N, C-alpha and C positions, 0 to 999 in steps of 0.2 A: 332658881337662885343657887349660886355655888357657895357652899360653906366647906372650908378645907380644914381638917384637924391634922396637926403635925405630931408625929411621935418620933422622938429621938432614941435610936437604938444604939447603945454603946457596946462595942465588941472588943475584947482584948485578945490579941492574936500573938501567940508565941511561935515565932518561926524557928524551925529546927533545920540545921544544915543537913546535907546529904549524908554526912558521916555521923550525925547525931550529936555534935559537940557544941554548936553555936546558938546564941540567943538572938532572935529577931527583934525589931523595933515594935513598940506599942503603937496602934493607930486607932482613930475614932472615925466612924462613918455615920451619916444621917440619912434616913430613908423616909420619904413622904408616902403615906398610904391612906386608905379610907377616904377617898375623895367623893363627896356626896353632892349630887345636883338636885336641887329642889324645884318643883314645878312652878313656872311663872303663873301670874294671875292676870287674866284679861278684864279690863274695866272699860265700860262704855259710858261716856258722858253724853247726854242728850238734853236739849233744852225744851223738848216737847214730847208729849205722848199722844197727840192728835194733830191732824193736818187736813188740808183740802187737796183734792185731786190737782196735780200739777205743781204743788208746792215744792220748794227746794229744801231738803232736810239734810242736815250735817250731823253725823255721829262721830264723836271724838274718842279715839282709843289711846291717846297719848299718856293717860294716867295709869296704864297697865304697868304692873310692877315686876321686878326681878331682883331687887336689892343688890345689884352688882353692876359692873360696867358692861354687861352683856347687851348687845344690840338686839332688840326684839324684832321678829318678823310678824307681819299682820296678815290675817286671812279673814275677810268679811264675806258674808253670804246672805242672800234672801231665802229664808227657810220656809216662809209661809206667805202667800199672797192670794187675793181673790181669784176665782175662776175666770179664765180668759184675760188675766192681767199679765202684762209684759212691762214691768217697771223699768225705768232707765236708771243707771247708776254709773259712778265713776270707777277709778282703779280700785280693785279689791285688795290691794297690798299696801295701801297708804295708811298712815296713822288716822287721817280724816277720811271718812266714807261719805260720799255725796250720792244722795238717793232721791228719786222723784217718782212718787206713785202715780199710776195712770188710771186706776179705777177705785171707786169707793169700797171700803171693806177693812178687814183686819190684816195687818202685815206684821211679820216677825223677822227681825234681822239678827244675825249672830256674828260673834267675833271669837277667833281663836288666835292666841299669840304663841310664838315659839322662840325659845332662847338659843336655838342652835342644836339642842339636844332633846328637849321634850316639849310637847304641846301643853298648853293650858287646858283646863276644862272649858267647855263652850259657854260663853256668856251671851245672853239674848236680851233683846228689848222689843216691846210690842208697841205698835203705833196704829191708832184707829184713824182711818181716812174717810172724810165725808165728801159728797158730791159738791161741786162748785156750781153756783146758780147765776154766774155772770158770763156775759159774752157767749151764750150757748147758741149752737146751731140746731134748729129744731126742724125735723122732718115731719110731714103730716102724720105718718104712721107712728110717730113717737109721742103724740099728744093725746090726751083723753079728755072728754068733756067734763066740766064741773057740773055735777047733778043739781047743785043748788042755784046755778046761774048759767043758763044755756049760752050766754054771750062770752063766757070766760073759758079759755083753754088752759089746762094745767100741764106744764112741761114735765115729761116723764123721762127725760134723757140726762145723760151726764155730758160734761164738756167734750166736744168732738175733737178727735185728733190725738195722736200719740206724740209726746214730747221726745224729740230725737236730739236736741241740743239745747243746753241752757247754761247761762253764766250770769250769776248775780254778784260775781267777784268777791264772794264770802271768804275765800282763802287768802285774800290780800295780794295775790299775784295774777298776772295774765299768763296763763299756761299755754305754751306754744310747742307743737310737735308736728312736723310736716306730714307724718304718716299716721297719726293717732286717730282713732275713732272714739276716744274717750269722751265722756258726756260733756265736759266743760273745757275741752282743749281746743284752742285755735290752731289752724294749720300754718299760719305765717303772720309775721309782723313786718310791715313795710314802713320804714322810717327813712326820709330823705335827709341824709347826713345824720347818723345816729347820735352824734354828740350835740345836735341842735334840736331836731324834732324829737318828741318823746310820747310814750304811752305808758302811763303809770296808774296805780291804784291809790285813791285818796278817799277821805271822808266826804260825804254828801255836802256840797256847798249850801244846801237848803237847811242843814242842821239836824237831819234825822239820825246821824251817826252811822248810816249805812255805807258800806264800801261801794264806790263807783269808779269808773274808768275816766281818767282825764287825759285828753289829747292836746298837744301844743305844737304849733308850727310857727316859728319865729318870722318876723317881718324883716328879712335880711336880703330880699331880692333874689334868693336862690332856692330856699327850701319850699316845698309845696305839698308834702304829704306826711301824715302820721296815721296809719290804719292797721287794723287787724282783720284777718281773713278766715273764713270758714268754708271749706270745700266739701267734696265727697257726698253730695246729695244727687239722687237720680232725677230724671224727668218726672213730671206729674204735677201734683197739687200740694202746696205748702203754705203755711201761715207763719209769718214773722212778726214778733212784737219786740219793741225796744223803746227806750225813752231818751230824750235829749234835754240838756240844760244849757242854755246859751247865756253867758254872763253879760251884764250891761257894758262891759269893757270891749265888747265885740267890735272890731274895726270894720266898718262897712267898706264894700269893695264894688267896683263897677261890674265885675263878673260874678259867676256863681261859686259857692263853696259847697261841695258835696259832703253830706253828713252820713249818708248810707247809700250803698249801690250794689247792684247785682251785675257782675262783670263777666263778659264772654272771654274767649281765648283768641290767641293770635291766629290770623287767617291770611294765608299766602304771604307770610313774612311781615304783616302789618298788625299792630295793636289797634283794636277797635274801641269805640266809645262804649260805656256800659249800657246795655239794653234798657235798664231801669235805674234811675237815680233820684234820690231825694235831695233837693238843692235849696240852700238859702241864698238868694240872689239879689243884686242890685244896690245902688246907692240909697234907695229907699227900700230896705230889705223886704222881700216877700218869699213865701214858701212856694216852690215849684216842683212839679213832677216831670222828669224828662224821660221820654221813651224814644229809643233809637231803632230804626229799621235799616236793614241791609238793602241797598239799592240793587236792582237787577244787574247781574254781572254778565259781561259780554262773553266770557269764557270761564271755565273752572279755575284757571290760573291767573285771572285778571286781578288788578289791584282793587280791593274792595273799597266801597264808599258807603257812608251811612247818612241817613236822613233823620233829623231831630224833630220830634213832636213835643212841644212845650206846653204844659198845663199849669196855669196859676191856680193854686189851691186857696179856697176860702177859709184861710186859717190866719188869725192875727199873729204877728211876730211878737211874742211876749218874752222879755228877758227876765233872768233871775228866777225862773220857775221851770218845772219839768213839763215837757211836751211828750205825751204818750202816743206812740205811733203803732199802727197795726197794718201790715201788708198781707193781703190774701192773694196769692199768686197761683193761677193755673197756667202753666207754660203752654204756649202755642206749639203746634206740631205740623209736620208735613206727612201726608199719607203716602202710600206706596206709589202713587202717581204724582208726587210732589205738589199735591193740592193742599191748601192751607186748612188746618183744623184750628179755628181761632182759640186764643187763650183769653184770660181775663185778669185784670189787676184791680182789686178793690182796696182803697186806702181809707183808714179811719184815723182821726186825730181826737184824742181824749174821748173816744167812744162814738164820735160822730162821723158818719161817712162823708168824705170830701172828694172822692174820685171813684168812678166805676167805669173802666175802659175795657172794651172787648176788641180783640184783633191780634196782630203780630206783636210779640213782646220779647223776642230773642232772635238769635242768628241761626238757630236750628243746627248747631254744631254737634259733635259727638258727645260732648259733655254739657250738662246744664250750667247756666251762669252760677258763679259762686258769690257768696255774700261778703261784703266788706263794710266796715263802719269806722268812723274816726273823723279825720279832716282831710279833704283833698281840694286844694286851691290851685288848679293847673296853671292859671295865668301868673302865678308867682314864680314860674321858671325863670332862670337867669336870662335877662334880655327880652322877656316877653313884653314889658312896657319900659322903653328906654328912658323916658323922662319921669317915671313915677317917683314921687317923693317917698323915701323910706322913713317912716315915723318911729319905728322901733316898737310899736305895740303888738305883741304876738297875738295870734288867733288861738283861742282856747275854747274847748267844748267838752262837756261831760256826757257820758253815756252810762246807762244802767239797765238791769233786768232784761237781758236778751233771752228770748225763748223762741225756738223753732219747732213747729209741729208738722208731722206728716199727716196729710188728709187724704192720702190715696186709699 
């Protein structure tokens, strides 16, 4: 903090002429000195001192003080974590620090603020993290027999997989940066006519007070998408979880509405269908899983075509409540001789397995498919249905709790 003390020094000057006979004018000057900069103070606000593995933790440094108009710079760090722990975290220079622990144990996080001249003393906060006992993947070598009951196995593992992306929309914004690898930053927002389609953060329509993402596509005969995208993942094995809330005002439609998809890249100048898509489809709505395969090509430069495999999921369409989805995806591959190494897609709804499909699940391009969620009603393109009545009820859907884990 800067406190400036002013001292006025009065000086009387008698000016003498070169010949010693004239008197000069009196003048007064003011000099500022003794400028003292005091050290700023870093303050961490946290709503919790304990958490579970994979929980999203927000630490707030915005109450740090400097008692002046100085803009503070923030520097967060993880100074202590369990052995073999590689926690995920967001930007270390923001006021709000987003942190996700990956192993049980004790963590210590620190904050230093700087007023442009001096660092504050280091402020720390300790968080105790416990193992999560739900949705665990158990390997035979990770379980031990219960000595009191030979028929019972006791799980001795922690939740499998490292969280590599998470967005609970706690910050109140959808953060988008094309090149960022930040923990909760999306790489693109795709709105068809930005002044009509929208993706915003609102409070949970179920009344919990939690921030959730709301997507809107108007029924105007032209708009067809409002989505956010996350790229930059390699080939291999990943787990995706997210939730959807479909309001009872949902306008049914003859064709499908994509709520989540894994999309491939342009091939020979043609945009392809998403290899994997979760679709709410039909005039009597039902949940479907769409898997597209690339048909054999007559030449490397031929126009590619795709083949759709459609699976109707044994999931009731329930409005005005949250649907929790989990996609465990092992991407299929081609070996050195272009022979298929099958992949697998396992889908759970509210914890119940509803699909388990082995085989081809992508187009085997240079980059793996990227994740998109929101609303995509492709048949709403202008002119798609010439005689369709436009009733004016927009399509709205809510999304929350996006978590992506690396299981490689």
